[in-house]
DRENDO-1510 file (C-alpha; in Angstrom, 1 decimal, always signed):
<recs>
REC; n; res; u; v; w
REC; 1; MET; -20.0; -11.4; +9.3 .
REC; 2; LYS; -21.7; -14.7; +9.2 .
REC; 3; ARG; -19.3; -16.4; +11.8 .
REC; 4; ILE; -19.9; -13.0; +14.2 .
REC; 5; LEU; -23.4; -13.2; +14.0 .
REC; 6; GLN; -23.4; -17.1; +15.0 .
REC; 7; SER; -21.2; -16.7; +17.6 .
REC; 8; ARG; -22.6; -13.7; +19.0 .
REC; 9; PRO; -25.9; -12.5; +17.2 .
REC; 10; TYR; -25.9; -9.5; +19.6 .
REC; 11; GLU; -22.3; -7.9; +19.2 .
REC; 12; PHE; -22.8; -6.3; +15.5 .
REC; 13; MET; -26.2; -4.6; +16.9 .
REC; 14; ILE; -24.7; -2.7; +20.0 .
REC; 15; GLN; -20.4; -3.3; +19.9 .
REC; 16; PHE; -18.5; -1.6; +17.6 .
REC; 17; THR; -17.5; -4.8; +15.6 .
REC; 18; PRO; -13.9; -5.2; +13.9 .
REC; 19; GLN; -13.8; -6.8; +10.2 .
REC; 20; ARG; -12.0; -9.8; +10.3 .
REC; 21; GLU; -12.4; -11.2; +6.7 .
REC; 22; TRP; -9.2; -9.3; +5.2 .
REC; 23; ILE; -6.8; -9.3; +8.5 .
REC; 24; GLU; -7.2; -12.3; +10.7 .
REC; 25; ARG; -6.5; -16.2; +9.3 .
REC; 26; ARG; -6.4; -16.5; +5.5 .
REC; 27; GLY; -7.2; -12.5; +5.5 .
REC; 28; ILE; -3.5; -11.9; +6.3 .
REC; 29; LEU; -3.0; -12.6; +2.7 .
REC; 30; VAL; -5.3; -9.8; +1.6 .
REC; 31; TRP; -3.2; -7.5; +3.5 .
REC; 32; LEU; +0.3; -8.6; +2.0 .
REC; 33; ALA; -1.1; -8.8; -1.4 .
REC; 34; LEU; -2.6; -5.5; -1.7 .
REC; 35; TYR; +0.9; -4.3; -0.4 .
REC; 36; PHE; +3.0; -6.1; -2.6 .
REC; 37; ILE; +1.2; -5.3; -5.7 .
REC; 38; GLU; +1.3; -1.6; -5.1 .
REC; 39; LEU; +5.4; -1.9; -4.0 .
REC; 40; GLY; +5.7; -3.7; -7.3 .
REC; 41; ALA; +4.0; -1.3; -9.8 .
REC; 42; GLY; +5.3; +1.6; -8.1 .
REC; 43; THR; +8.8; +0.4; -8.3 .
REC; 44; PHE; +8.1; -0.5; -12.0 .
REC; 45; ILE; +6.9; +3.2; -12.8 .
REC; 46; VAL; +9.7; +4.7; -11.0 .
REC; 47; SER; +12.3; +2.6; -12.7 .
REC; 48; SER; +10.9; +2.9; -16.2 .
REC; 49; ILE; +10.8; +6.8; -15.8 .
REC; 50; PHE; +14.7; +6.7; -14.6 .
REC; 51; GLY; +15.3; +3.8; -17.4 .
REC; 52; VAL; +16.6; +1.2; -14.6 .
REC; 53; LEU; +16.0; -2.0; -16.5 .
REC; 54; PRO; +16.5; -4.5; -13.5 .
REC; 55; GLY; +14.5; -1.9; -11.2 .
REC; 56; MET; +11.6; -2.6; -13.7 .
REC; 57; PHE; +12.2; -6.4; -13.6 .
REC; 58; VAL; +12.2; -6.5; -9.7 .
REC; 59; GLY; +9.1; -4.1; -9.4 .
REC; 60; TRP; +7.3; -6.7; -12.0 .
REC; 61; LEU; +8.5; -9.7; -10.0 .
REC; 62; ILE; +6.9; -8.3; -6.7 .
REC; 63; CYS; +3.6; -7.5; -8.4 .
REC; 64; ALA; +3.3; -10.6; -10.1 .
REC; 65; VAL; +4.8; -13.3; -7.8 .
REC; 66; LEU; +4.3; -11.9; -4.2 .
REC; 67; GLY; +1.3; -9.8; -5.0 .
REC; 68; GLY; -0.6; -11.9; -7.7 .
REC; 69; GLY; +0.6; -15.1; -6.0 .
REC; 70; LEU; -0.7; -14.3; -2.6 .
REC; 71; HIS; -4.2; -12.9; -3.9 .
REC; 72; LEU; -5.0; -16.4; -5.8 .
REC; 73; LEU; -3.9; -18.1; -2.4 .
REC; 74; TYR; -6.6; -16.0; -0.7 .
REC; 75; LEU; -8.9; -17.1; -3.4 .
REC; 76; GLY; -11.1; -20.0; -2.6 .
REC; 77; ARG; -10.8; -21.2; -6.2 .
REC; 78; PRO; -7.9; -19.5; -7.9 .
REC; 79; GLY; -8.5; -21.3; -11.2 .
REC; 80; ARG; -11.6; -19.1; -11.6 .
REC; 81; ALA; -10.1; -15.8; -11.1 .
REC; 82; TRP; -10.0; -15.1; -14.5 .
REC; 83; ARG; -13.7; -14.8; -14.9 .
REC; 84; MET; -13.4; -11.7; -12.8 .
REC; 85; ILE; -12.0; -10.0; -15.9 .
REC; 86; ILE; -14.2; -11.0; -18.7 .
REC; 87; SER; -17.6; -10.9; -16.7 .
REC; 88; SER; -19.2; -7.6; -16.3 .
REC; 89; GLY; -18.4; -7.4; -12.9 .
REC; 90; TRP; -15.5; -4.9; -13.6 .
REC; 91; LYS; -18.0; -2.2; -14.0 .
REC; 92; THR; -19.4; -2.5; -10.5 .
REC; 93; SER; -16.7; -4.1; -8.4 .
REC; 94; TRP; -13.4; -2.7; -8.0 .
REC; 95; MET; -12.0; -6.2; -7.0 .
REC; 96; SER; -12.8; -6.9; -10.8 .
REC; 97; ARG; -11.2; -3.9; -11.8 .
REC; 98; GLY; -8.1; -4.2; -9.8 .
REC; 99; LEU; -7.6; -7.6; -11.4 .
REC; 100; TYR; -8.1; -6.2; -14.8 .
REC; 101; PHE; -5.3; -3.4; -14.3 .
REC; 102; VAL; -2.9; -5.9; -12.4 .
REC; 103; VAL; -3.4; -8.4; -15.4 .
REC; 104; THR; -2.9; -5.6; -18.2 .
REC; 105; PHE; +0.1; -4.0; -16.4 .
REC; 106; LEU; +2.0; -7.5; -16.1 .
REC; 107; VAL; +1.3; -8.0; -19.8 .
REC; 108; LEU; +2.0; -4.5; -21.1 .
REC; 109; GLY; +5.4; -4.3; -18.6 .
REC; 110; SER; +6.7; -7.7; -19.8 .
REC; 111; VAL; +6.5; -6.5; -23.6 .
REC; 112; GLN; +8.0; -3.2; -22.5 .
REC; 113; MET; +11.0; -4.7; -20.5 .
REC; 114; ILE; +11.9; -7.0; -23.9 .
REC; 115; LEU; +11.6; -4.0; -26.1 .
REC; 116; THR; +13.7; -1.9; -23.7 .
REC; 117; GLN; +16.3; -4.3; -23.3 .
REC; 118; ARG; +16.5; -4.3; -27.3 .
REC; 119; LEU; +16.8; -0.4; -27.3 .
REC; 120; SER; +13.9; -0.2; -29.1 .
REC; 121; SER; +11.8; +3.3; -29.1 .
REC; 122; THR; +8.9; +2.4; -26.9 .
REC; 123; THR; +7.5; +5.6; -25.8 .
REC; 124; GLY; +3.8; +5.1; -26.1 .
REC; 125; LEU; +3.9; +1.8; -24.9 .
REC; 126; LEU; +5.7; +3.0; -21.9 .
REC; 127; ILE; +3.1; +5.6; -21.1 .
REC; 128; ILE; +0.4; +3.0; -21.3 .
REC; 129; THR; +2.3; +0.5; -19.3 .
REC; 130; ASP; +2.8; +3.1; -16.6 .
REC; 131; PHE; -0.6; +4.2; -16.8 .
REC; 132; PHE; -2.1; +0.8; -15.8 .
REC; 133; ALA; +0.7; +0.4; -13.2 .
REC; 134; PHE; -0.6; +3.7; -11.5 .
REC; 135; CYS; -4.0; +2.0; -11.9 .
REC; 136; THR; -2.8; -0.9; -10.0 .
REC; 137; VAL; -0.8; +1.3; -7.4 .
REC; 138; ALA; -4.3; +2.9; -6.7 .
REC; 139; TYR; -6.9; +0.2; -7.0 .
REC; 140; ALA; -6.7; -0.9; -3.5 .
REC; 141; GLY; -7.6; +1.9; -1.9 .
REC; 142; PHE; -10.6; +2.4; -4.1 .
REC; 143; VAL; -11.3; -1.5; -3.0 .
REC; 144; MET; -11.3; -0.4; +1.0 .
REC; 145; ASN; -13.1; +3.0; +0.4 .
REC; 146; PHE; -15.9; +1.4; -1.5 .
REC; 147; VAL; -16.8; -0.3; +2.0 .
REC; 148; ASN; -19.3; +2.2; +3.2 .
REC; 149; GLY; -19.9; +0.6; +6.7 .
REC; 150; ILE; -16.4; +1.2; +7.8 .
REC; 151; GLN; -15.6; +5.0; +8.5 .
REC; 152; LEU; -12.0; +4.4; +8.5 .
REC; 153; TRP; -11.8; +3.4; +5.1 .
REC; 154; ASN; -14.8; +5.2; +3.6 .
REC; 155; THR; -12.8; +8.4; +3.0 .
REC; 156; ALA; -11.4; +10.0; -0.4 .
REC; 157; LEU; -8.3; +10.4; +1.4 .
REC; 158; LEU; -7.4; +6.5; +1.7 .
REC; 159; PRO; -6.9; +5.9; -2.3 .
REC; 160; ALA; -4.2; +9.2; -2.2 .
REC; 161; LEU; -2.5; +8.0; +0.7 .
REC; 162; PHE; -2.1; +4.3; -0.4 .
REC; 163; THR; -1.0; +5.6; -3.9 .
REC; 164; LEU; +1.4; +8.0; -2.3 .
REC; 165; SER; +3.0; +5.1; -0.3 .
REC; 166; GLY; +3.1; +2.9; -3.2 .
REC; 167; VAL; +5.3; +5.3; -5.3 .
REC; 168; TRP; +7.0; +6.4; -2.2 .
REC; 169; GLY; +8.1; +2.7; -1.6 .
REC; 170; GLY; +8.9; +2.4; -5.4 .
REC; 171; ILE; +11.2; +5.2; -5.0 .
REC; 172; GLY; +13.0; +3.3; -2.1 .
REC; 173; LEU; +13.5; +0.0; -4.1 .
REC; 174; SER; +14.4; +1.4; -7.4 .
REC; 175; ILE; +17.3; +3.5; -5.3 .
REC; 176; VAL; +18.6; +0.1; -3.7 .
REC; 177; VAL; +18.4; -1.6; -7.1 .
REC; 178; ALA; +20.3; +1.3; -8.8 .
REC; 179; SER; +22.6; +1.3; -6.4 .
REC; 180; SER; +23.5; -2.4; -6.5 .
REC; 181; THR; +23.6; -2.4; -10.4 .
REC; 182; GLY; +26.1; +0.3; -10.4 .
REC; 183; ALA; +23.8; +3.2; -11.6 .
REC; 184; GLU; +24.7; +5.3; -8.7 .
REC; 185; MET; +23.8; +8.6; -10.8 .
REC; 186; ILE; +20.5; +7.4; -11.3 .
REC; 187; ALA; +20.2; +6.7; -7.3 .
REC; 188; ILE; +21.8; +10.1; -6.8 .
REC; 189; ARG; +18.9; +11.5; -8.6 .
REC; 190; LEU; +16.3; +9.5; -6.7 .
REC; 191; GLU; +17.2; +10.1; -3.4 .
REC; 192; PRO; +15.8; +13.9; -2.9 .
REC; 193; TRP; +12.5; +12.6; -4.3 .
REC; 194; THR; +12.6; +9.9; -0.9 .
REC; 195; GLN; +12.4; +13.1; +1.1 .
REC; 196; VAL; +9.8; +15.1; -0.7 .
REC; 197; PHE; +7.5; +11.8; -0.5 .
REC; 198; LEU; +8.4; +11.2; +3.1 .
REC; 199; MET; +7.2; +14.6; +3.9 .
REC; 200; GLY; +3.9; +14.1; +1.9 .
REC; 201; TYR; +3.5; +10.7; +3.4 .
REC; 202; ALA; +3.7; +12.2; +7.2 .
REC; 203; PHE; +1.1; +14.8; +6.2 .
REC; 204; ILE; -1.4; +13.1; +4.4 .
REC; 205; ILE; -1.4; +10.5; +7.5 .
REC; 206; SER; -1.9; +13.3; +9.8 .
REC; 207; THR; -4.8; +14.8; +7.3 .
REC; 208; TYR; -6.2; +11.2; +7.1 .
REC; 209; LEU; -6.4; +10.5; +10.7 .
REC; 210; VAL; -8.0; +13.9; +11.6 .
REC; 211; SER; -10.6; +13.8; +9.0 .
REC; 212; VAL; -11.6; +10.2; +10.1 .
REC; 213; ARG; -11.7; +11.2; +13.8 .
REC; 214; TYR; -14.7; +13.7; +13.2 .
REC; 215; SER; -16.5; +11.5; +10.5 .
REC; 216; GLY; -18.4; +9.6; +13.0 .
REC; 217; LEU; -18.6; +7.2; +16.2 .
REC; 218; ALA; -16.9; +4.3; +14.4 .
REC; 219; GLY; -14.5; +6.3; +12.9 .
REC; 220; ARG; -13.4; +8.2; +16.4 .
REC; 221; PHE; -13.5; +4.6; +17.6 .
REC; 222; SER; -11.1; +3.2; +15.0 .
REC; 223; VAL; -8.8; +6.3; +15.4 .
REC; 224; ARG; -8.7; +5.9; +19.3 .
REC; 225; ASN; -7.6; +1.9; +18.8 .
REC; 226; MET; -5.0; +2.6; +16.5 .
REC; 227; LEU; -3.6; +5.8; +18.3 .
REC; 228; THR; -3.9; +4.7; +22.2 .
REC; 229; GLY; -5.5; +1.4; +22.1 .
REC; 230; LYS; -4.3; -2.2; +21.4 .
REC; 231; TRP; -2.4; -1.2; +18.2 .
REC; 232; GLY; -0.8; +2.0; +19.9 .
REC; 233; MET; +2.6; +0.4; +20.0 .
REC; 234; LEU; +2.4; -0.7; +16.7 .
REC; 235; PHE; +1.5; +2.8; +15.4 .
REC; 236; TRP; +3.8; +4.8; +17.0 .
REC; 237; GLY; +6.8; +2.3; +17.3 .
REC; 238; LEU; +6.7; +1.1; +13.7 .
REC; 239; VAL; +5.0; +3.4; +11.7 .
REC; 240; VAL; +5.8; +6.9; +13.2 .
REC; 241; SER; +9.2; +5.9; +14.9 .
REC; 242; PHE; +11.0; +3.9; +12.5 .
REC; 243; GLY; +8.8; +4.7; +9.5 .
REC; 244; ILE; +9.0; +8.5; +9.5 .
REC; 245; LEU; +11.0; +10.2; +12.4 .
REC; 246; PHE; +14.2; +7.9; +11.9 .
REC; 247; PRO; +14.3; +8.3; +8.4 .
REC; 248; VAL; +13.8; +12.1; +8.6 .
REC; 249; GLY; +16.7; +12.2; +11.6 .
REC; 250; ALA; +19.1; +10.0; +9.4 .
REC; 251; THR; +18.5; +12.0; +6.4 .
REC; 252; PHE; +19.5; +15.3; +8.3 .
REC; 253; LEU; +22.4; +13.3; +9.7 .
REC; 254; LEU; +23.7; +12.5; +6.3 .
REC; 255; ARG; +23.5; +16.2; +5.4 .
REC; 256; VAL; +25.8; +17.4; +8.1 .
REC; 257; GLN; +28.3; +14.2; +8.4 .
REC; 258; SER; +28.2; +13.0; +4.5 .
REC; 259; SER; +31.4; +11.2; +5.2 .
REC; 260; ILE; +29.1; +8.3; +7.0 .
REC; 261; ILE; +27.0; +8.1; +3.8 .
REC; 262; ALA; +27.3; +4.1; +3.0 .
REC; 263; ASN; +24.9; +2.0; +0.7 .
REC; 264; THR; +24.5; -0.4; +3.8 .
REC; 265; PHE; +23.0; +2.7; +5.7 .
REC; 266; LEU; +20.9; +3.5; +2.8 .
REC; 267; TYR; +19.5; +0.0; +2.6 .
REC; 268; ILE; +18.5; -0.1; +6.3 .
REC; 269; LEU; +16.7; +3.2; +6.1 .
REC; 270; ILE; +14.6; +2.1; +3.2 .
REC; 271; PHE; +13.8; -1.2; +5.1 .
REC; 272; PHE; +12.8; +1.1; +8.0 .
REC; 273; GLU; +10.3; +3.1; +5.4 .
REC; 274; LEU; +9.1; +0.0; +4.0 .
REC; 275; LEU; +8.4; -1.8; +7.3 .
REC; 276; GLY; +6.9; +1.3; +8.8 .
REC; 277; ASP; +4.5; +1.7; +5.5 .
REC; 278; LEU; +3.6; -2.1; +5.6 .
REC; 279; SER; +2.6; -1.7; +9.6 .
REC; 280; LEU; +0.6; +1.5; +8.5 .
REC; 281; ARG; -1.7; -0.9; +6.0 .
REC; 282; TYR; -1.9; -3.3; +9.1 .
REC; 283; CYS; -3.4; -0.7; +11.4 .
REC; 284; ILE; -6.0; +0.6; +9.2 .
REC; 285; LEU; -7.2; -3.1; +8.6 .
REC; 286; ARG; -7.3; -4.3; +11.8 .
REC; 287; CYS; -8.9; -1.2; +13.3 .
REC; 288; GLY; -11.6; -0.9; +10.7 .
REC; 289; TYR; -14.9; -1.2; +12.8 .
REC; 290; TYR; -18.3; -1.2; +12.1 .
REC; 291; GLN; -20.5; +1.1; +13.8 .
REC; 292; PRO; -23.5; -0.7; +16.0 .
REC; 293; MET; -27.0; -0.6; +14.8 .
REC; 294; ILE; -28.2; +0.6; +18.4 .
REC; 295; PRO; -25.6; +2.4; +20.2 .
REC; 296; SER; -24.9; +2.1; +23.8 .
REC; 297; THR; -24.7; +5.1; +25.9 .
REC; 298; ASN; -21.4; +3.7; +27.9 .
REC; 299; PHE; -18.8; +4.6; +25.2 .
REC; 300; SER; -16.5; +6.8; +26.1 .
REC; 301; PHE; -13.8; +8.6; +24.0 .
</recs>
């Protein structure tokens, strides 16, 4: 914000101003960190429910190393990040709550995996761990939803969209891990759920964009830029075509011609789903605009 006002003092007053803190330069780390944290926690949840210990470890590792590591790289003083947990900031800040959820999940998750490997009965701990893992998946949506000045983010559908996509990505990675470690029956049991979540994912994206479109001028401007503006190619190419339509068509083809089913093709399918979801999050961060304080009459939609 400070950089924007210094370079163009009038821009925030009369133009739709994009947010840059979380998507440009070092802000790219926020985009990747939030995605990997959710994907890792979602993978842990799904794998723990179906008893895939390697999948739990992969999810935990993605959340801790990729998600947590990128978060720490983004912070100006990573060594002081722990203060966000012990301070009272968690009462008002979703960022502090998110750090609390992530750390608690990682600690309980490591204990859960150790006990699971020793075949101990840990149902109670599993429920608590998965609860904090679910909070970890959902918190990024609440962090962005709390920003009132950006209409593209300030909607209750955003936390729901991020939560659903995090679990959906977790199902895909759990299938990959289960197939790679010889747990073919678990992969077969998980596969129908990818189709269910894919349909839900497509529906909630459509509902989300329509609701934001009618939320105000900034929401309309953001949706237009995402669908038909500068980022339209990314949205329709990666999010819709590769992330939704290709998996839907491939699923139908696999049902008709079961002889072509192969793990390699399944991995490619899941890769495109994850790539589409990652691209959607980029579009949402990149197309987040502040509404001008003094709207111009020259805007056309």
